[in-house]
TIVEXMAR-819532 format. One record per atom (N, C-alpha, C, O): x, y, z; residue number from 1; atom name. Coordinates in Angstrom, 1 decimal. Example, Ala and Ser with C-alpha at 12.3 -4.5 7.8 and 13.67 -1.06 7.14 Angstrom:
2
{atom {13.2, -5.7, 7.8}, 1, 'N'};
{atom {12.3, -4.5, 7.8}, 1, 'CA'};
{atom {13.2, -3.3, 7.8}, 1, 'C'};
{atom {14.2, -3.3, 8.5}, 1, 'O'};
{atom {12.8, -2.2, 7.1}, 2, 'N'};
{atom {13.7, -1.1, 7.1}, 2, 'CA'};
{atom {12.9, 0.0, 7.9}, 2, 'C'};
{atom {13.4, 1.1, 8.0}, 2, 'O'};
// end
This chain:
84
{atom {-67.1, -6.5, 8.0}, 1, 'N'};
{atom {-65.9, -7.3, 8.0}, 1, 'CA'};
{atom {-64.9, -6.7, 9.0}, 1, 'C'};
{atom {-64.7, -5.5, 9.1}, 1, 'O'};
{atom {-64.4, -7.6, 9.8}, 2, 'N'};
{atom {-63.4, -7.1, 10.9}, 2, 'CA'};
{atom {-62.0, -7.0, 10.3}, 2, 'C'};
{atom {-61.8, -7.3, 9.1}, 2, 'O'};
{atom {-61.1, -6.4, 11.1}, 3, 'N'};
{atom {-59.8, -6.2, 10.6}, 3, 'CA'};
{atom {-59.1, -7.4, 10.1}, 3, 'C'};
{atom {-58.5, -7.3, 9.0}, 3, 'O'};
{atom {-59.1, -8.5, 10.8}, 4, 'N'};
{atom {-58.4, -9.7, 10.3}, 4, 'CA'};
{atom {-58.9, -10.2, 9.0}, 4, 'C'};
{atom {-58.2, -10.6, 8.2}, 4, 'O'};
{atom {-60.2, -10.2, 8.8}, 5, 'N'};
{atom {-60.8, -10.6, 7.6}, 5, 'CA'};
{atom {-60.4, -9.6, 6.5}, 5, 'C'};
{atom {-60.1, -10.1, 5.3}, 5, 'O'};
{atom {-60.5, -8.4, 6.7}, 6, 'N'};
{atom {-60.1, -7.4, 5.7}, 6, 'CA'};
{atom {-58.7, -7.5, 5.3}, 6, 'C'};
{atom {-58.4, -7.5, 4.1}, 6, 'O'};
{atom {-57.7, -7.7, 6.2}, 7, 'N'};
{atom {-56.3, -7.8, 5.8}, 7, 'CA'};
{atom {-56.1, -9.1, 4.9}, 7, 'C'};
{atom {-55.1, -9.1, 4.2}, 7, 'O'};
{atom {-56.9, -10.1, 5.0}, 8, 'N'};
{atom {-56.8, -11.3, 4.2}, 8, 'CA'};
{atom {-57.5, -11.1, 2.9}, 8, 'C'};
{atom {-57.4, -12.0, 2.0}, 8, 'O'};
{atom {-58.3, -10.1, 2.7}, 9, 'N'};
{atom {-59.2, -10.0, 1.5}, 9, 'CA'};
{atom {-58.4, -9.6, 0.3}, 9, 'C'};
{atom {-57.3, -8.9, 0.4}, 9, 'O'};
{atom {-58.9, -10.0, -0.9}, 10, 'N'};
{atom {-58.2, -9.6, -2.1}, 10, 'CA'};
{atom {-58.2, -8.1, -2.3}, 10, 'C'};
{atom {-57.3, -7.5, -2.9}, 10, 'O'};
{atom {-59.3, -7.4, -1.8}, 11, 'N'};
{atom {-59.3, -6.0, -1.9}, 11, 'CA'};
{atom {-58.1, -5.3, -1.2}, 11, 'C'};
{atom {-57.5, -4.4, -1.8}, 11, 'O'};
{atom {-57.9, -5.7, 0.0}, 12, 'N'};
{atom {-56.8, -5.1, 0.8}, 12, 'CA'};
{atom {-55.4, -5.5, 0.1}, 12, 'C'};
{atom {-54.5, -4.7, 0.0}, 12, 'O'};
{atom {-55.3, -6.7, -0.3}, 13, 'N'};
{atom {-54.0, -7.2, -0.9}, 13, 'CA'};
{atom {-53.7, -6.3, -2.2}, 13, 'C'};
{atom {-52.6, -5.9, -2.4}, 13, 'O'};
{atom {-54.7, -6.0, -3.0}, 14, 'N'};
{atom {-54.5, -5.2, -4.2}, 14, 'CA'};
{atom {-54.2, -3.8, -3.8}, 14, 'C'};
{atom {-53.3, -3.1, -4.3}, 14, 'O'};
{atom {-55.0, -3.2, -2.8}, 15, 'N'};
{atom {-54.7, -1.9, -2.4}, 15, 'CA'};
{atom {-53.3, -1.7, -1.8}, 15, 'C'};
{atom {-52.6, -0.7, -2.1}, 15, 'O'};
{atom {-52.9, -2.7, -1.0}, 16, 'N'};
{atom {-51.6, -2.6, -0.3}, 16, 'CA'};
{atom {-50.5, -2.7, -1.4}, 16, 'C'};
{atom {-49.5, -2.0, -1.3}, 16, 'O'};
{atom {-50.7, -3.5, -2.4}, 17, 'N'};
{atom {-49.7, -3.6, -3.5}, 17, 'CA'};
{atom {-49.6, -2.3, -4.2}, 17, 'C'};
{atom {-48.5, -1.9, -4.5}, 17, 'O'};
{atom {-50.7, -1.6, -4.4}, 18, 'N'};
{atom {-50.6, -0.3, -5.1}, 18, 'CA'};
{atom {-49.9, 0.7, -4.2}, 18, 'C'};
{atom {-49.1, 1.5, -4.7}, 18, 'O'};
{atom {-50.1, 0.7, -2.9}, 19, 'N'};
{atom {-49.4, 1.6, -2.0}, 19, 'CA'};
{atom {-47.9, 1.3, -2.1}, 19, 'C'};
{atom {-47.1, 2.3, -2.1}, 19, 'O'};
{atom {-47.5, 0.1, -2.1}, 20, 'N'};
{atom {-46.1, -0.3, -2.1}, 20, 'CA'};
{atom {-45.5, 0.2, -3.4}, 20, 'C'};
{atom {-44.4, 0.7, -3.5}, 20, 'O'};
{atom {-46.2, 0.0, -4.5}, 21, 'N'};
{atom {-45.8, 0.5, -5.8}, 21, 'CA'};
{atom {-45.6, 2.0, -5.8}, 21, 'C'};
{atom {-44.5, 2.5, -6.2}, 21, 'O'};
{atom {-46.5, 2.7, -5.3}, 22, 'N'};
{atom {-46.5, 4.2, -5.2}, 22, 'CA'};
{atom {-45.3, 4.6, -4.4}, 22, 'C'};
{atom {-44.7, 5.7, -4.6}, 22, 'O'};
{atom {-44.9, 3.9, -3.4}, 23, 'N'};
{atom {-43.8, 4.2, -2.5}, 23, 'CA'};
{atom {-42.5, 3.9, -3.1}, 23, 'C'};
{atom {-41.4, 4.1, -2.5}, 23, 'O'};
{atom {-42.5, 3.3, -4.3}, 24, 'N'};
{atom {-41.2, 3.0, -5.0}, 24, 'CA'};
{atom {-40.5, 1.8, -4.4}, 24, 'C'};
{atom {-39.3, 1.6, -4.5}, 24, 'O'};
{atom {-41.3, 0.9, -3.7}, 25, 'N'};
{atom {-40.8, -0.3, -3.1}, 25, 'CA'};
{atom {-39.7, 0.0, -2.2}, 25, 'C'};
{atom {-38.6, -0.7, -2.2}, 25, 'O'};
{atom {-39.9, 1.0, -1.3}, 26, 'N'};
{atom {-38.9, 1.5, -0.3}, 26, 'CA'};
{atom {-39.5, 1.7, 1.0}, 26, 'C'};
{atom {-40.6, 2.3, 1.1}, 26, 'O'};
{atom {-38.9, 1.3, 2.1}, 27, 'N'};
{atom {-39.4, 1.5, 3.4}, 27, 'CA'};
{atom {-39.3, 3.0, 3.7}, 27, 'C'};
{atom {-38.3, 3.7, 3.5}, 27, 'O'};
{atom {-40.4, 3.6, 4.2}, 28, 'N'};
{atom {-40.5, 5.0, 4.5}, 28, 'CA'};
{atom {-39.6, 5.4, 5.7}, 28, 'C'};
{atom {-39.2, 6.6, 5.8}, 28, 'O'};
{atom {-39.3, 4.5, 6.6}, 29, 'N'};
{atom {-38.5, 4.9, 7.7}, 29, 'CA'};
{atom {-37.0, 4.7, 7.5}, 29, 'C'};
{atom {-36.2, 5.6, 7.8}, 29, 'O'};
{atom {-36.6, 3.5, 7.1}, 30, 'N'};
{atom {-35.1, 3.3, 7.0}, 30, 'CA'};
{atom {-34.6, 3.3, 5.6}, 30, 'C'};
{atom {-33.4, 3.3, 5.3}, 30, 'O'};
{atom {-35.5, 3.3, 4.6}, 31, 'N'};
{atom {-35.1, 3.4, 3.2}, 31, 'CA'};
{atom {-34.8, 2.1, 2.6}, 31, 'C'};
{atom {-34.3, 2.0, 1.4}, 31, 'O'};
{atom {-35.0, 1.0, 3.3}, 32, 'N'};
{atom {-34.6, -0.4, 2.8}, 32, 'CA'};
{atom {-35.4, -0.7, 1.5}, 32, 'C'};
{atom {-36.6, -0.3, 1.4}, 32, 'O'};
{atom {-34.8, -1.3, 0.6}, 33, 'N'};
{atom {-35.4, -1.7, -0.7}, 33, 'CA'};
{atom {-34.6, -2.7, -1.3}, 33, 'C'};
{atom {-33.5, -3.0, -0.9}, 33, 'O'};
{atom {-35.1, -3.3, -2.3}, 34, 'N'};
{atom {-34.3, -4.3, -3.1}, 34, 'CA'};
{atom {-34.7, -5.8, -2.8}, 34, 'C'};
{atom {-35.7, -6.0, -2.0}, 34, 'O'};
{atom {-34.0, -6.6, -3.4}, 35, 'N'};
{atom {-34.3, -8.1, -3.4}, 35, 'CA'};
{atom {-34.1, -8.5, -1.9}, 35, 'C'};
{atom {-33.2, -8.2, -1.2}, 35, 'O'};
{atom {-35.1, -9.3, -1.5}, 36, 'N'};
{atom {-35.1, -9.9, -0.1}, 36, 'CA'};
{atom {-35.7, -9.0, 0.9}, 36, 'C'};
{atom {-35.9, -9.4, 2.1}, 36, 'O'};
{atom {-36.0, -7.7, 0.6}, 37, 'N'};
{atom {-36.7, -6.9, 1.6}, 37, 'CA'};
{atom {-38.2, -7.0, 1.4}, 37, 'C'};
{atom {-38.8, -6.8, 0.3}, 37, 'O'};
{atom {-38.8, -7.4, 2.5}, 38, 'N'};
{atom {-40.3, -7.6, 2.5}, 38, 'CA'};
{atom {-40.9, -6.3, 3.0}, 38, 'C'};
{atom {-40.6, -5.9, 4.1}, 38, 'O'};
{atom {-41.8, -5.7, 2.2}, 39, 'N'};
{atom {-42.5, -4.5, 2.6}, 39, 'CA'};
{atom {-43.9, -4.8, 3.0}, 39, 'C'};
{atom {-44.5, -5.7, 2.4}, 39, 'O'};
{atom {-44.4, -4.0, 3.9}, 40, 'N'};
{atom {-45.8, -4.2, 4.4}, 40, 'CA'};
{atom {-46.5, -2.8, 4.5}, 40, 'C'};
{atom {-45.8, -1.8, 4.7}, 40, 'O'};
{atom {-47.8, -2.8, 4.3}, 41, 'N'};
{atom {-48.5, -1.5, 4.5}, 41, 'CA'};
{atom {-49.0, -1.5, 5.9}, 41, 'C'};
{atom {-49.8, -2.3, 6.3}, 41, 'O'};
{atom {-48.5, -0.5, 6.6}, 42, 'N'};
{atom {-48.9, -0.3, 8.0}, 42, 'CA'};
{atom {-50.0, 0.8, 8.1}, 42, 'C'};
{atom {-49.8, 1.9, 7.6}, 42, 'O'};
{atom {-51.1, 0.4, 8.8}, 43, 'N'};
{atom {-52.1, 1.4, 9.0}, 43, 'CA'};
{atom {-51.7, 2.4, 10.1}, 43, 'C'};
{atom {-51.4, 2.0, 11.2}, 43, 'O'};
{atom {-51.7, 3.7, 9.7}, 44, 'N'};
{atom {-51.3, 4.7, 10.7}, 44, 'CA'};
{atom {-52.5, 4.9, 11.7}, 44, 'C'};
{atom {-52.3, 5.4, 12.8}, 44, 'O'};
{atom {-53.7, 4.5, 11.2}, 45, 'N'};
{atom {-54.9, 4.6, 12.1}, 45, 'CA'};
{atom {-55.9, 3.7, 11.4}, 45, 'C'};
{atom {-55.7, 3.2, 10.3}, 45, 'O'};
{atom {-57.0, 3.4, 12.1}, 46, 'N'};
{atom {-58.0, 2.5, 11.6}, 46, 'CA'};
{atom {-59.3, 3.2, 11.2}, 46, 'C'};
{atom {-60.3, 2.5, 10.9}, 46, 'O'};
{atom {-59.3, 4.5, 11.2}, 47, 'N'};
{atom {-60.5, 5.2, 10.9}, 47, 'CA'};
{atom {-61.0, 5.1, 9.5}, 47, 'C'};
{atom {-62.2, 5.3, 9.3}, 47, 'O'};
{atom {-60.2, 4.7, 8.6}, 48, 'N'};
{atom {-60.6, 4.6, 7.2}, 48, 'CA'};
{atom {-60.4, 3.2, 6.7}, 48, 'C'};
{atom {-60.3, 3.0, 5.5}, 48, 'O'};
{atom {-60.5, 2.2, 7.6}, 49, 'N'};
{atom {-60.3, 0.8, 7.2}, 49, 'CA'};
{atom {-61.3, 0.5, 6.1}, 49, 'C'};
{atom {-62.5, 0.6, 6.2}, 49, 'O'};
{atom {-60.8, 0.0, 5.0}, 50, 'N'};
{atom {-61.6, -0.4, 3.9}, 50, 'CA'};
{atom {-61.7, 0.7, 2.8}, 50, 'C'};
{atom {-62.0, 0.4, 1.6}, 50, 'O'};
{atom {-61.3, 1.9, 3.1}, 51, 'N'};
{atom {-61.2, 3.0, 2.1}, 51, 'CA'};
{atom {-60.0, 3.9, 2.4}, 51, 'C'};
{atom {-60.2, 5.1, 2.3}, 51, 'O'};
{atom {-58.9, 3.3, 2.6}, 52, 'N'};
{atom {-57.7, 4.0, 2.9}, 52, 'CA'};
{atom {-57.2, 4.9, 1.8}, 52, 'C'};
{atom {-57.4, 4.5, 0.6}, 52, 'O'};
{atom {-56.7, 6.0, 2.2}, 53, 'N'};
{atom {-56.0, 6.9, 1.2}, 53, 'CA'};
{atom {-54.5, 6.7, 1.4}, 53, 'C'};
{atom {-54.1, 6.1, 2.5}, 53, 'O'};
{atom {-53.7, 7.1, 0.5}, 54, 'N'};
{atom {-52.2, 6.9, 0.7}, 54, 'CA'};
{atom {-51.7, 7.4, 2.0}, 54, 'C'};
{atom {-50.8, 6.9, 2.6}, 54, 'O'};
{atom {-52.2, 8.6, 2.4}, 55, 'N'};
{atom {-51.7, 9.1, 3.7}, 55, 'CA'};
{atom {-52.1, 8.4, 4.9}, 55, 'C'};
{atom {-51.7, 8.6, 6.0}, 55, 'O'};
{atom {-53.0, 7.4, 4.8}, 56, 'N'};
{atom {-53.5, 6.6, 5.9}, 56, 'CA'};
{atom {-52.6, 5.4, 6.2}, 56, 'C'};
{atom {-52.7, 4.7, 7.2}, 56, 'O'};
{atom {-51.6, 5.1, 5.3}, 57, 'N'};
{atom {-50.7, 4.0, 5.5}, 57, 'CA'};
{atom {-49.3, 4.4, 5.3}, 57, 'C'};
{atom {-49.0, 5.4, 4.7}, 57, 'O'};
{atom {-48.4, 3.6, 5.9}, 58, 'N'};
{atom {-47.0, 3.8, 5.8}, 58, 'CA'};
{atom {-46.4, 2.5, 5.3}, 58, 'C'};
{atom {-46.7, 1.5, 5.8}, 58, 'O'};
{atom {-45.5, 2.6, 4.3}, 59, 'N'};
{atom {-44.9, 1.4, 3.8}, 59, 'CA'};
{atom {-43.6, 1.1, 4.6}, 59, 'C'};
{atom {-42.7, 2.0, 4.7}, 59, 'O'};
{atom {-43.6, 0.0, 5.2}, 60, 'N'};
{atom {-42.5, -0.4, 6.1}, 60, 'CA'};
{atom {-41.9, -1.7, 5.9}, 60, 'C'};
{atom {-42.6, -2.7, 5.4}, 60, 'O'};
{atom {-40.6, -1.9, 6.1}, 61, 'N'};
{atom {-40.0, -3.2, 6.1}, 61, 'CA'};
{atom {-40.4, -3.9, 7.4}, 61, 'C'};
{atom {-41.0, -3.2, 8.3}, 61, 'O'};
{atom {-40.2, -5.2, 7.6}, 62, 'N'};
{atom {-40.7, -5.9, 8.7}, 62, 'CA'};
{atom {-40.1, -5.3, 10.0}, 62, 'C'};
{atom {-40.9, -5.2, 11.0}, 62, 'O'};
{atom {-38.9, -5.0, 10.1}, 63, 'N'};
{atom {-38.3, -4.4, 11.3}, 63, 'CA'};
{atom {-38.9, -3.1, 11.7}, 63, 'C'};
{atom {-39.3, -2.9, 12.9}, 63, 'O'};
{atom {-39.1, -2.2, 10.7}, 64, 'N'};
{atom {-39.7, -0.9, 11.0}, 64, 'CA'};
{atom {-41.2, -1.1, 11.4}, 64, 'C'};
{atom {-41.7, -0.3, 12.1}, 64, 'O'};
{atom {-41.9, -2.1, 10.8}, 65, 'N'};
{atom {-43.3, -2.3, 11.1}, 65, 'CA'};
{atom {-43.4, -2.8, 12.5}, 65, 'C'};
{atom {-44.3, -2.3, 13.2}, 65, 'O'};
{atom {-42.5, -3.6, 13.0}, 66, 'N'};
{atom {-42.5, -4.0, 14.4}, 66, 'CA'};
{atom {-42.4, -2.8, 15.3}, 66, 'C'};
{atom {-43.1, -2.7, 16.3}, 66, 'O'};
{atom {-41.4, -1.9, 15.0}, 67, 'N'};
{atom {-41.2, -0.7, 15.8}, 67, 'CA'};
{atom {-42.5, 0.2, 15.8}, 67, 'C'};
{atom {-42.8, 0.7, 16.8}, 67, 'O'};
{atom {-43.1, 0.3, 14.6}, 68, 'N'};
{atom {-44.3, 1.1, 14.5}, 68, 'CA'};
{atom {-45.4, 0.6, 15.4}, 68, 'C'};
{atom {-46.1, 1.3, 16.0}, 68, 'O'};
{atom {-45.6, -0.8, 15.4}, 69, 'N'};
{atom {-46.6, -1.4, 16.2}, 69, 'CA'};
{atom {-46.3, -1.2, 17.7}, 69, 'C'};
{atom {-47.2, -1.0, 18.5}, 69, 'O'};
{atom {-45.0, -1.3, 18.0}, 70, 'N'};
{atom {-44.6, -1.0, 19.4}, 70, 'CA'};
{atom {-44.9, 0.4, 19.8}, 70, 'C'};
{atom {-45.3, 0.7, 21.0}, 70, 'O'};
{atom {-44.6, 1.3, 18.9}, 71, 'N'};
{atom {-44.9, 2.7, 19.2}, 71, 'CA'};
{atom {-46.4, 2.9, 19.5}, 71, 'C'};
{atom {-46.8, 3.6, 20.4}, 71, 'O'};
{atom {-47.2, 2.3, 18.6}, 72, 'N'};
{atom {-48.7, 2.4, 18.8}, 72, 'CA'};
{atom {-49.1, 1.9, 20.1}, 72, 'C'};
{atom {-49.9, 2.5, 20.8}, 72, 'O'};
{atom {-48.6, 0.7, 20.5}, 73, 'N'};
{atom {-48.9, 0.1, 21.8}, 73, 'CA'};
{atom {-48.5, 1.0, 23.0}, 73, 'C'};
{atom {-49.2, 1.0, 24.0}, 73, 'O'};
{atom {-47.4, 1.7, 22.9}, 74, 'N'};
{atom {-46.8, 2.5, 23.9}, 74, 'CA'};
{atom {-47.5, 3.9, 24.0}, 74, 'C'};
{atom {-47.3, 4.6, 25.0}, 74, 'O'};
{atom {-48.2, 4.2, 22.9}, 75, 'N'};
{atom {-48.8, 5.5, 22.9}, 75, 'CA'};
{atom {-47.9, 6.6, 22.3}, 75, 'C'};
{atom {-48.3, 7.8, 22.3}, 75, 'O'};
{atom {-46.7, 6.3, 21.9}, 76, 'N'};
{atom {-45.8, 7.3, 21.3}, 76, 'CA'};
{atom {-46.3, 7.6, 19.8}, 76, 'C'};
{atom {-46.9, 6.7, 19.2}, 76, 'O'};
{atom {-46.1, 8.8, 19.4}, 77, 'N'};
{atom {-46.5, 9.1, 18.0}, 77, 'CA'};
{atom {-45.7, 8.4, 17.0}, 77, 'C'};
{atom {-44.5, 8.1, 17.2}, 77, 'O'};
{atom {-46.3, 8.2, 15.9}, 78, 'N'};
{atom {-45.6, 7.5, 14.7}, 78, 'CA'};
{atom {-44.5, 8.4, 14.2}, 78, 'C'};
{atom {-44.7, 9.6, 14.1}, 78, 'O'};
{atom {-43.4, 7.8, 13.8}, 79, 'N'};
{atom {-42.3, 8.6, 13.2}, 79, 'CA'};
{atom {-42.4, 8.6, 11.7}, 79, 'C'};
{atom {-41.6, 9.2, 11.0}, 79, 'O'};
{atom {-43.5, 8.0, 11.1}, 80, 'N'};
{atom {-43.6, 7.8, 9.7}, 80, 'CA'};
{atom {-44.1, 9.1, 9.0}, 80, 'C'};
{atom {-44.6, 10.0, 9.6}, 80, 'O'};
{atom {-44.0, 9.0, 7.7}, 81, 'N'};
{atom {-44.5, 10.1, 6.9}, 81, 'CA'};
{atom {-45.7, 9.8, 6.0}, 81, 'C'};
{atom {-46.3, 10.8, 5.4}, 81, 'O'};
{atom {-46.0, 8.6, 5.9}, 82, 'N'};
{atom {-47.1, 8.2, 5.0}, 82, 'CA'};
{atom {-46.7, 8.1, 3.5}, 82, 'C'};
{atom {-45.5, 8.4, 3.2}, 82, 'O'};
{atom {-47.6, 7.8, 2.6}, 83, 'N'};
{atom {-47.2, 7.6, 1.2}, 83, 'CA'};
{atom {-47.7, 8.8, 0.5}, 83, 'C'};
{atom {-48.6, 8.7, -0.4}, 83, 'O'};
{atom {-47.2, 9.9, 0.7}, 84, 'N'};
{atom {-47.6, 11.2, 0.1}, 84, 'CA'};
{atom {-47.4, 11.2, -1.4}, 84, 'C'};
{atom {-47.8, 12.1, -2.1}, 84, 'O'};
// end
């Protein structure tokens, strides 16, 4: 299964939901939470795709997720902490 298929799968959706729950429904970078804040699970790397551990993902609001993706594209290190 490729990345795009996996992200749409019920398995990933459930895993992502659990990661967001574990993070207390709060963005790891800016702390945003509450009604109207959409959170997403950002893969810090793709080495464990399909069997991610909490430290493999970072819970981010949409704005911080865009910044994290831009950092990845530019080669800068991630500023995130993961879902410890």
